[in-house]
DRENDO-1510 file (C-alpha; in Angstrom, 1 decimal, always signed):
<recs>
REC; n; res; u; v; w
REC; 1; UNK; -52.5; -7.8; +19.8 .
REC; 2; UNK; -50.1; -8.8; +17.2 .
REC; 3; UNK; -49.1; -12.2; +16.0 .
REC; 4; UNK; -45.7; -11.6; +14.2 .
REC; 5; UNK; -43.6; -14.2; +12.4 .
REC; 6; UNK; -40.5; -11.9; +12.1 .
REC; 7; UNK; -37.2; -13.3; +13.4 .
REC; 8; UNK; -36.6; -10.5; +15.9 .
REC; 9; UNK; -38.7; -8.0; +17.8 .
REC; 10; UNK; -37.0; -5.4; +19.9 .
REC; 11; UNK; -39.0; -3.8; +22.7 .
REC; 12; UNK; -37.8; -1.0; +25.0 .
REC; 13; UNK; -39.6; +1.1; +27.5 .
REC; 14; UNK; -39.5; +4.2; +29.7 .
REC; 15; UNK; -42.5; +5.9; +31.3 .
REC; 16; UNK; -43.5; +9.2; +29.7 .
REC; 17; UNK; -46.7; +10.7; +31.0 .
REC; 18; UNK; -48.3; +13.6; +29.1 .
REC; 19; UNK; -49.7; +15.1; +32.3 .
REC; 20; UNK; -49.4; +14.3; +36.0 .
REC; 21; UNK; -52.3; +12.5; +37.5 .
REC; 22; UNK; -53.5; +13.1; +41.1 .
REC; 23; UNK; -53.2; +10.1; +43.4 .
REC; 24; UNK; -50.9; +8.2; +41.1 .
REC; 25; UNK; -47.6; +6.6; +42.1 .
REC; 26; UNK; -44.7; +5.7; +39.9 .
REC; 27; UNK; -41.3; +4.3; +40.3 .
REC; 28; UNK; -38.4; +6.1; +38.6 .
REC; 29; UNK; -36.1; +4.1; +36.4 .
REC; 30; UNK; -33.2; +6.5; +36.3 .
REC; 31; UNK; -31.1; +8.3; +38.9 .
REC; 32; UNK; -33.1; +9.7; +41.8 .
REC; 33; UNK; -32.2; +13.1; +43.3 .
REC; 34; UNK; -33.6; +13.6; +46.8 .
REC; 35; UNK; -33.9; +17.0; +48.4 .
REC; 36; UNK; -33.2; +17.4; +52.2 .
REC; 37; UNK; -36.1; +16.1; +54.3 .
REC; 38; UNK; -37.5; +13.9; +51.5 .
REC; 39; UNK; -37.5; +10.1; +51.3 .
REC; 40; UNK; -36.2; +8.4; +48.2 .
REC; 41; UNK; -38.8; +6.3; +46.4 .
REC; 42; UNK; -38.3; +2.6; +46.4 .
REC; 43; UNK; -36.2; +1.4; +43.4 .
REC; 44; UNK; -37.6; -0.9; +40.8 .
REC; 45; UNK; -37.6; -4.6; +41.7 .
REC; 46; UNK; -34.6; -6.4; +40.2 .
REC; 47; UNK; -36.9; -8.5; +38.1 .
REC; 48; UNK; -38.6; -5.5; +36.6 .
REC; 49; UNK; -35.3; -3.8; +35.8 .
REC; 50; UNK; -34.2; -6.9; +33.9 .
REC; 51; UNK; -37.5; -7.0; +32.1 .
REC; 52; UNK; -37.1; -3.5; +30.8 .
REC; 53; UNK; -34.0; -4.3; +28.9 .
REC; 54; UNK; -34.3; -4.8; +25.1 .
REC; 55; UNK; -35.4; -8.4; +24.4 .
REC; 56; UNK; -35.2; -10.6; +21.3 .
REC; 57; UNK; -37.9; -13.0; +20.4 .
REC; 58; UNK; -37.3; -15.8; +17.8 .
REC; 59; UNK; -40.7; -17.3; +18.0 .
REC; 60; UNK; -44.3; -16.1; +17.5 .
REC; 61; UNK; -45.0; -13.3; +20.0 .
REC; 62; UNK; -48.3; -12.1; +21.4 .
REC; 63; UNK; -48.3; -8.6; +22.8 .
REC; 64; UNK; -51.0; -7.5; +25.2 .
REC; 65; UNK; -51.8; -3.9; +26.0 .
REC; 66; UNK; -53.2; -3.5; +29.5 .
REC; 67; UNK; -54.8; -0.6; +31.3 .
REC; 68; UNK; -55.1; -0.9; +35.1 .
REC; 69; UNK; -57.0; +1.3; +37.5 .
REC; 70; UNK; -56.7; +1.2; +41.3 .
REC; 71; UNK; -59.7; +0.9; +43.6 .
REC; 72; UNK; -59.9; +4.7; +43.8 .
REC; 73; UNK; -60.2; +5.0; +40.0 .
REC; 74; UNK; -56.7; +6.4; +39.4 .
REC; 75; UNK; -54.4; +4.7; +36.8 .
REC; 76; UNK; -52.0; +2.3; +38.5 .
REC; 77; UNK; -48.4; +2.9; +37.6 .
REC; 78; UNK; -46.4; +1.0; +40.2 .
REC; 79; UNK; -47.0; -2.6; +39.1 .
REC; 80; UNK; -44.3; -5.0; +38.1 .
REC; 81; UNK; -44.4; -8.2; +36.0 .
REC; 82; UNK; -44.9; -10.2; +39.3 .
REC; 83; UNK; -48.3; -8.5; +39.7 .
REC; 84; UNK; -49.7; -9.9; +36.5 .
REC; 85; UNK; -51.0; -13.3; +35.4 .
REC; 86; UNK; -51.7; -13.8; +31.7 .
REC; 87; UNK; -53.8; -16.7; +30.3 .
REC; 88; UNK; -54.1; -17.9; +26.7 .
REC; 89; UNK; -57.3; -20.1; +26.4 .
REC; 90; UNK; -57.1; -20.7; +30.1 .
REC; 91; UNK; -53.4; -21.7; +30.1 .
REC; 92; UNK; -51.1; -19.6; +32.3 .
REC; 93; UNK; -48.3; -17.9; +30.2 .
REC; 94; UNK; -44.8; -16.8; +31.0 .
REC; 95; UNK; -44.4; -13.0; +30.6 .
REC; 96; UNK; -41.4; -12.7; +28.3 .
REC; 97; UNK; -41.5; -8.9; +28.2 .
REC; 98; UNK; -42.8; -6.2; +30.4 .
REC; 99; UNK; -43.1; -2.4; +29.8 .
REC; 100; UNK; -45.2; +0.5; +31.0 .
REC; 101; UNK; -45.8; +3.5; +28.7 .
REC; 102; UNK; -42.3; +3.7; +27.3 .
REC; 103; UNK; -42.4; +2.8; +23.7 .
REC; 104; UNK; -42.9; +5.8; +21.2 .
REC; 105; UNK; -46.2; +5.6; +19.3 .
REC; 106; UNK; -47.3; +5.8; +15.7 .
REC; 107; UNK; -50.9; +7.1; +15.8 .
REC; 108; UNK; -53.4; +7.6; +13.0 .
REC; 109; UNK; -56.2; +10.1; +13.8 .
REC; 110; UNK; -59.3; +9.2; +11.9 .
REC; 111; UNK; -61.8; +12.1; +11.8 .
REC; 112; UNK; -65.4; +12.1; +10.7 .
REC; 113; UNK; -65.5; +15.0; +8.2 .
REC; 114; UNK; -69.0; +14.5; +6.8 .
REC; 115; UNK; -71.7; +17.1; +6.7 .
REC; 116; UNK; -73.6; +15.1; +9.3 .
REC; 117; UNK; -71.3; +16.4; +12.0 .
REC; 118; UNK; -71.1; +20.1; +10.8 .
REC; 119; UNK; -72.6; +21.4; +14.1 .
REC; 120; UNK; -69.9; +19.6; +16.0 .
REC; 121; UNK; -67.0; +20.8; +13.8 .
REC; 122; UNK; -66.0; +23.6; +16.2 .
REC; 123; UNK; -65.3; +21.1; +19.0 .
REC; 124; UNK; -63.5; +18.8; +16.6 .
REC; 125; UNK; -61.1; +21.5; +15.4 .
REC; 126; UNK; -60.1; +22.4; +18.9 .
REC; 127; UNK; -58.8; +18.9; +19.7 .
REC; 128; UNK; -55.7; +19.0; +17.4 .
REC; 129; UNK; -53.3; +20.4; +20.1 .
REC; 130; UNK; -54.5; +17.8; +22.6 .
REC; 131; UNK; -53.9; +15.0; +20.1 .
REC; 132; UNK; -50.3; +16.1; +19.5 .
REC; 133; UNK; -49.4; +17.0; +23.0 .
REC; 134; UNK; -51.2; +14.4; +25.1 .
REC; 135; UNK; -51.5; +11.4; +22.7 .
REC; 136; UNK; -48.4; +11.7; +20.5 .
REC; 137; UNK; -46.2; +13.2; +23.2 .
REC; 138; UNK; -42.6; +14.2; +22.5 .
REC; 139; UNK; -41.5; +11.1; +20.6 .
REC; 140; UNK; -44.7; +10.1; +18.7 .
REC; 141; UNK; -45.5; +10.4; +15.1 .
REC; 142; UNK; -49.0; +11.1; +13.8 .
REC; 143; UNK; -51.0; +10.9; +10.6 .
REC; 144; UNK; -54.5; +12.3; +9.9 .
REC; 145; UNK; -57.3; +10.8; +7.8 .
REC; 146; UNK; -60.6; +12.5; +7.2 .
REC; 147; UNK; -63.6; +10.8; +5.7 .
REC; 148; UNK; -67.1; +11.4; +4.3 .
REC; 149; UNK; -68.2; +9.4; +1.3 .
REC; 150; UNK; -64.5; +8.8; +0.7 .
REC; 151; UNK; -61.4; +8.8; +2.8 .
REC; 152; UNK; -58.7; +11.4; +2.5 .
REC; 153; UNK; -55.1; +11.3; +3.8 .
REC; 154; UNK; -54.6; +14.8; +5.1 .
REC; 155; UNK; -51.2; +14.2; +6.8 .
REC; 156; UNK; -48.9; +11.2; +6.3 .
REC; 157; UNK; -46.9; +10.1; +9.2 .
REC; 158; UNK; -45.1; +13.2; +10.6 .
REC; 159; UNK; -43.3; +14.4; +13.7 .
REC; 160; UNK; -44.4; +18.0; +12.8 .
REC; 161; UNK; -47.0; +18.8; +15.5 .
REC; 162; UNK; -47.7; +22.2; +14.1 .
REC; 163; UNK; -48.6; +20.7; +10.7 .
REC; 164; UNK; -51.0; +18.2; +12.3 .
REC; 165; UNK; -52.7; +20.9; +14.5 .
REC; 166; UNK; -53.1; +23.2; +11.5 .
REC; 167; UNK; -54.8; +20.5; +9.4 .
REC; 168; UNK; -57.3; +19.7; +12.2 .
REC; 169; UNK; -58.0; +23.4; +12.9 .
REC; 170; UNK; -58.8; +23.9; +9.1 .
REC; 171; UNK; -61.0; +20.8; +8.7 .
REC; 172; UNK; -64.0; +21.5; +6.5 .
REC; 173; UNK; -67.1; +19.3; +6.4 .
REC; 174; UNK; -67.7; +17.3; +3.2 .
REC; 175; UNK; -70.7; +15.4; +1.8 .
REC; 176; UNK; -73.3; +13.3; +3.7 .
REC; 177; UNK; -71.5; +10.0; +3.2 .
REC; 178; UNK; -69.8; +8.1; +6.0 .
REC; 179; UNK; -67.3; +5.5; +4.9 .
REC; 180; UNK; -66.0; +4.9; +8.4 .
REC; 181; UNK; -64.8; +1.3; +7.9 .
REC; 182; UNK; -62.9; +2.2; +4.7 .
REC; 183; UNK; -61.1; +5.0; +6.6 .
REC; 184; UNK; -60.2; +2.6; +9.5 .
REC; 185; UNK; -58.9; +0.0; +7.1 .
REC; 186; UNK; -56.7; +2.6; +5.5 .
REC; 187; UNK; -55.3; +3.5; +8.9 .
REC; 188; UNK; -54.6; -0.2; +9.6 .
REC; 189; UNK; -52.7; -0.5; +6.3 .
REC; 190; UNK; -50.6; +2.6; +7.2 .
REC; 191; UNK; -49.8; +1.3; +10.7 .
REC; 192; UNK; -48.8; -2.2; +9.4 .
REC; 193; UNK; -45.6; -0.6; +8.0 .
REC; 194; UNK; -44.8; +1.3; +11.2 .
REC; 195; UNK; -41.4; +0.4; +12.8 .
REC; 196; UNK; -41.7; -2.7; +15.1 .
REC; 197; UNK; -40.6; -0.8; +18.2 .
REC; 198; UNK; -43.6; +1.6; +18.0 .
REC; 199; UNK; -46.9; +1.1; +19.6 .
REC; 200; UNK; -49.5; +1.3; +16.9 .
REC; 201; UNK; -52.7; +3.2; +17.7 .
REC; 202; UNK; -55.8; +4.4; +15.9 .
REC; 203; UNK; -57.8; +7.2; +17.4 .
REC; 204; UNK; -61.2; +7.5; +15.7 .
REC; 205; UNK; -63.4; +10.6; +16.2 .
REC; 206; UNK; -66.7; +9.8; +14.6 .
REC; 207; UNK; -70.4; +8.9; +14.8 .
REC; 208; UNK; -70.8; +5.1; +14.9 .
REC; 209; UNK; -72.3; +5.2; +11.4 .
REC; 210; UNK; -71.2; +3.6; +8.2 .
REC; 211; UNK; -73.0; +4.2; +4.9 .
REC; 212; UNK; -71.5; +2.1; +2.2 .
REC; 213; UNK; -67.9; +1.1; +2.9 .
REC; 214; UNK; -66.4; -1.6; +0.8 .
REC; 215; UNK; -64.6; -2.9; +3.8 .
REC; 216; UNK; -66.3; -5.0; +6.5 .
REC; 217; UNK; -65.6; -4.2; +10.2 .
REC; 218; UNK; -64.5; -7.8; +10.8 .
REC; 219; UNK; -61.7; -7.3; +8.2 .
REC; 220; UNK; -60.6; -4.1; +10.0 .
REC; 221; UNK; -60.5; -5.8; +13.4 .
REC; 222; UNK; -58.8; -9.0; +12.4 .
REC; 223; UNK; -56.0; -7.1; +10.5 .
REC; 224; UNK; -55.7; -4.7; +13.4 .
REC; 225; UNK; -55.2; -7.6; +15.9 .
REC; 226; UNK; -52.6; -9.2; +13.6 .
REC; 227; UNK; -50.7; -5.9; +13.3 .
REC; 228; UNK; -50.9; -5.2; +17.1 .
REC; 229; UNK; -53.0; -2.1; +16.7 .
REC; 230; UNK; -55.1; -0.7; +19.5 .
REC; 231; UNK; -58.1; +1.4; +18.6 .
REC; 232; UNK; -59.5; +4.2; +20.8 .
REC; 233; UNK; -62.7; +6.0; +19.7 .
REC; 234; UNK; -64.5; +9.2; +20.6 .
REC; 235; UNK; -68.1; +8.9; +19.8 .
REC; 236; UNK; -69.7; +12.0; +18.3 .
REC; 237; UNK; -73.4; +12.4; +19.2 .
REC; 238; UNK; -75.8; +12.3; +16.3 .
REC; 239; UNK; -78.5; +13.7; +18.6 .
REC; 240; UNK; -76.3; +16.7; +19.5 .
REC; 241; UNK; -75.5; +17.4; +15.9 .
REC; 242; UNK; -79.2; +17.3; +15.0 .
REC; 243; UNK; -80.2; +19.6; +17.9 .
REC; 244; UNK; -77.6; +22.2; +17.0 .
REC; 245; UNK; -78.2; +22.1; +13.3 .
REC; 246; UNK; -80.1; +24.9; +11.6 .
REC; 247; UNK; -83.9; +24.2; +11.3 .
REC; 248; UNK; -84.9; +22.6; +8.0 .
REC; 249; UNK; -88.3; +22.1; +6.5 .
REC; 250; UNK; -87.2; +18.7; +5.4 .
REC; 251; UNK; -86.9; +17.7; +9.0 .
REC; 252; UNK; -89.9; +15.8; +10.4 .
REC; 253; UNK; -91.7; +16.8; +13.6 .
REC; 254; UNK; -90.0; +16.1; +16.9 .
REC; 255; UNK; -91.6; +14.9; +20.1 .
REC; 256; UNK; -90.7; +15.6; +23.6 .
REC; 257; UNK; -88.5; +18.4; +25.0 .
REC; 258; UNK; -85.2; +19.2; +23.4 .
REC; 259; UNK; -82.4; +16.8; +24.3 .
REC; 260; UNK; -84.8; +13.9; +25.1 .
REC; 261; UNK; -85.8; +10.9; +23.1 .
REC; 262; UNK; -89.4; +10.0; +22.0 .
REC; 263; UNK; -88.8; +6.3; +22.8 .
REC; 264; UNK; -89.1; +5.1; +26.4 .
REC; 265; UNK; -85.9; +4.9; +28.4 .
REC; 266; UNK; -85.0; +4.0; +31.9 .
REC; 267; UNK; -88.3; +3.7; +33.9 .
REC; 268; UNK; -88.8; +6.9; +36.0 .
REC; 269; UNK; -86.3; +9.1; +34.1 .
REC; 270; UNK; -86.2; +10.9; +30.8 .
REC; 271; UNK; -84.0; +9.4; +28.1 .
REC; 272; UNK; -81.4; +12.1; +27.5 .
REC; 273; UNK; -78.2; +11.7; +25.4 .
REC; 274; UNK; -76.3; +11.1; +28.7 .
REC; 275; UNK; -78.7; +8.5; +30.0 .
REC; 276; UNK; -78.8; +6.8; +26.6 .
REC; 277; UNK; -75.0; +6.6; +26.5 .
REC; 278; UNK; -74.9; +5.2; +30.0 .
REC; 279; UNK; -77.5; +2.5; +29.3 .
REC; 280; UNK; -75.8; +1.4; +26.1 .
REC; 281; UNK; -72.4; +1.1; +27.8 .
REC; 282; UNK; -73.7; -1.8; +29.9 .
REC; 283; UNK; -74.0; -4.0; +26.8 .
REC; 284; UNK; -71.6; -6.9; +26.9 .
REC; 285; UNK; -69.8; -6.6; +23.6 .
REC; 286; UNK; -67.2; -9.4; +24.1 .
REC; 287; UNK; -69.3; -12.3; +22.7 .
REC; 288; UNK; -70.2; -10.1; +19.8 .
REC; 289; UNK; -66.5; -9.2; +19.2 .
REC; 290; UNK; -65.5; -12.9; +19.2 .
REC; 291; UNK; -68.2; -13.8; +16.7 .
REC; 292; UNK; -67.3; -10.8; +14.6 .
REC; 293; UNK; -63.7; -11.9; +14.2 .
REC; 294; UNK; -64.3; -15.7; +14.1 .
REC; 295; UNK; -67.3; -15.8; +11.8 .
REC; 296; UNK; -66.6; -12.9; +9.6 .
REC; 297; UNK; -69.9; -11.2; +10.2 .
REC; 298; UNK; -70.3; -7.4; +9.5 .
REC; 299; UNK; -71.6; -5.2; +12.3 .
REC; 300; UNK; -74.1; -2.4; +11.6 .
REC; 301; UNK; -75.1; -1.1; +15.0 .
REC; 302; UNK; -74.8; +2.0; +17.2 .
REC; 303; UNK; -72.2; +0.0; +19.2 .
REC; 304; UNK; -69.8; -0.5; +16.2 .
REC; 305; UNK; -67.1; +1.8; +17.4 .
REC; 306; UNK; -67.4; +0.6; +20.9 .
REC; 307; UNK; -67.1; -3.0; +19.7 .
REC; 308; UNK; -64.0; -2.1; +17.6 .
REC; 309; UNK; -62.3; -0.5; +20.6 .
REC; 310; UNK; -63.1; -3.5; +22.9 .
REC; 311; UNK; -61.8; -5.9; +20.3 .
REC; 312; UNK; -58.4; -4.2; +20.3 .
REC; 313; UNK; -58.0; -3.4; +23.9 .
REC; 314; UNK; -58.7; +0.3; +23.5 .
REC; 315; UNK; -61.5; +2.4; +25.0 .
REC; 316; UNK; -64.6; +4.1; +23.6 .
REC; 317; UNK; -65.8; +7.5; +25.1 .
REC; 318; UNK; -69.2; +9.0; +24.2 .
REC; 319; UNK; -69.3; +12.7; +23.9 .
REC; 320; UNK; -72.1; +15.4; +23.7 .
REC; 321; UNK; -70.7; +18.9; +24.2 .
REC; 322; UNK; -67.6; +20.4; +22.5 .
REC; 323; UNK; -65.6; +20.4; +25.7 .
REC; 324; UNK; -66.3; +16.7; +26.2 .
REC; 325; UNK; -64.6; +15.9; +22.9 .
REC; 326; UNK; -61.5; +17.6; +24.1 .
REC; 327; UNK; -61.7; +15.9; +27.5 .
REC; 328; UNK; -62.0; +12.5; +25.8 .
REC; 329; UNK; -58.9; +13.1; +23.8 .
REC; 330; UNK; -57.0; +14.1; +27.0 .
REC; 331; UNK; -58.2; +10.9; +28.7 .
REC; 332; UNK; -57.0; +8.8; +25.8 .
REC; 333; UNK; -53.5; +10.3; +25.9 .
REC; 334; UNK; -53.5; +9.8; +29.7 .
REC; 335; UNK; -54.3; +6.1; +29.4 .
REC; 336; UNK; -51.9; +5.5; +26.5 .
REC; 337; UNK; -48.9; +6.8; +28.4 .
REC; 338; UNK; -49.9; +4.7; +31.5 .
REC; 339; UNK; -50.5; +1.5; +29.5 .
REC; 340; UNK; -48.7; -1.7; +30.3 .
REC; 341; UNK; -47.4; -3.9; +27.5 .
REC; 342; UNK; -47.0; -7.6; +28.3 .
REC; 343; UNK; -45.7; -10.2; +25.8 .
REC; 344; UNK; -45.6; -14.0; +25.7 .
REC; 345; UNK; -44.9; -16.7; +23.2 .
REC; 346; UNK; -47.9; -17.8; +21.2 .
REC; 347; UNK; -48.7; -21.5; +21.0 .
REC; 348; UNK; -46.4; -22.7; +18.2 .
REC; 349; UNK; -48.7; -25.5; +17.1 .
REC; 350; UNK; -52.0; -23.6; +17.2 .
REC; 351; UNK; -54.8; -24.2; +17.2 .
REC; 352; UNK; -55.3; -21.8; +14.3 .
REC; 353; UNK; -58.4; -20.1; +15.5 .
REC; 354; UNK; -59.6; -17.6; +18.1 .
REC; 355; UNK; -57.6; -17.5; +21.3 .
REC; 356; UNK; -59.1; -15.9; +24.4 .
REC; 357; UNK; -56.8; -13.6; +26.5 .
REC; 358; UNK; -57.3; -13.1; +30.2 .
REC; 359; UNK; -55.2; -10.8; +32.3 .
REC; 360; UNK; -55.4; -10.7; +36.1 .
REC; 361; UNK; -53.7; -8.3; +38.5 .
REC; 362; UNK; -52.7; -9.9; +41.8 .
REC; 363; UNK; -54.0; -7.0; +43.9 .
REC; 364; UNK; -57.6; -6.8; +45.3 .
REC; 365; UNK; -59.9; -4.3; +43.8 .
REC; 366; UNK; -57.8; -3.4; +40.8 .
REC; 367; UNK; -59.6; -3.2; +37.5 .
REC; 368; UNK; -58.0; -4.4; +34.2 .
REC; 369; UNK; -58.9; -3.6; +30.6 .
REC; 370; UNK; -57.3; -5.4; +27.7 .
REC; 371; UNK; -58.2; -7.0; +24.4 .
REC; 372; UNK; -60.4; -10.1; +24.7 .
REC; 373; UNK; -58.4; -12.3; +22.4 .
REC; 374; UNK; -56.9; -12.7; +18.9 .
REC; 375; UNK; -57.2; -14.9; +15.8 .
REC; 376; UNK; -54.0; -17.0; +15.4 .
REC; 377; UNK; -53.2; -17.7; +11.8 .
REC; 378; UNK; -50.9; -20.5; +10.7 .
REC; 379; UNK; -47.4; -19.7; +9.4 .
REC; 380; UNK; -48.4; -20.5; +5.8 .
REC; 381; UNK; -51.0; -17.7; +5.8 .
REC; 382; UNK; -54.0; -20.0; +5.5 .
REC; 383; UNK; -57.1; -18.9; +7.4 .
REC; 384; UNK; -58.4; -22.4; +7.9 .
REC; 385; UNK; -59.6; -22.7; +11.5 .
REC; 386; UNK; -58.9; -25.7; +13.8 .
REC; 387; UNK; -60.7; -26.5; +16.9 .
REC; 388; UNK; -58.4; -29.3; +18.0 .
</recs>
């Protein structure tokens, strides 16, 4: 979420889905034309219509991206501001602005271009059109960064979808380095200068490996939170890359059948890449995320990308086959265009420290995903924490 000290922040919204989703319901905001024999959908509540008008904020504003799924698993699109409760450190907040999927986006696509993922490059190259059509949509602008032992800006912010697709399709693997955190930090710096009426998003397609970045992950996450940047990540499988790589005499002996792990996994079942991903997804990353941002620790773990996504309210999707990379990109676009944006006034007097965010939906069985909190900095720019 972003903590901004600018005098005015304009927010507008209109729902723009990249593709229709089965089982979803949505309320139109414009004129409704009803064919004979059809029933007109219910209009938006008056309160929601008022909330969708451009609003001005003259105080510190906290923006909260929220993804909601109904009990049947489909994205929920028919909620109004009256369906949400937002808490800052346990204190109920007044929702000053409400929107769903309407603001155009500025998105930086960060791609692992190292030699480590060469066997997966065919699947990576095919995702360019899905990025432009389902993530950016008609009004979004995108940029592309590739990294190996260095980061390279392949496309600055552009509305030219063909250019972005061409660069992704022509991506060539580089060296064996993996300066993931440096590449993410470069993306954050680019998005900090994006127009205030654009949702700021990073989509990282990478292994969860960093080998020598100068930037720490906590720096990336804290600055991303302050700039209201959401991070989504597609996890590339190191195991899949190794299994599909050409045999090498330098490679040590393997144990167990192909696609399994030599270490014990879930009792009674072989540890495959899929079962490994499922077991790791049960790890509670939120305490780690809070310590990461508060204490300034660096994170070197297979869950690094997952933690980064959780810290900013995004999602992490593990992949294994080529088509799963494309499916993950489609799912990210789906969620971004169905995402709610809530905003409230931040505590004007602090405390200048970590603030926990809790969002509740007042409907039984609905599941909510948002960022766990943010680090509130004082207006003078000091990073001194206060626990008062």
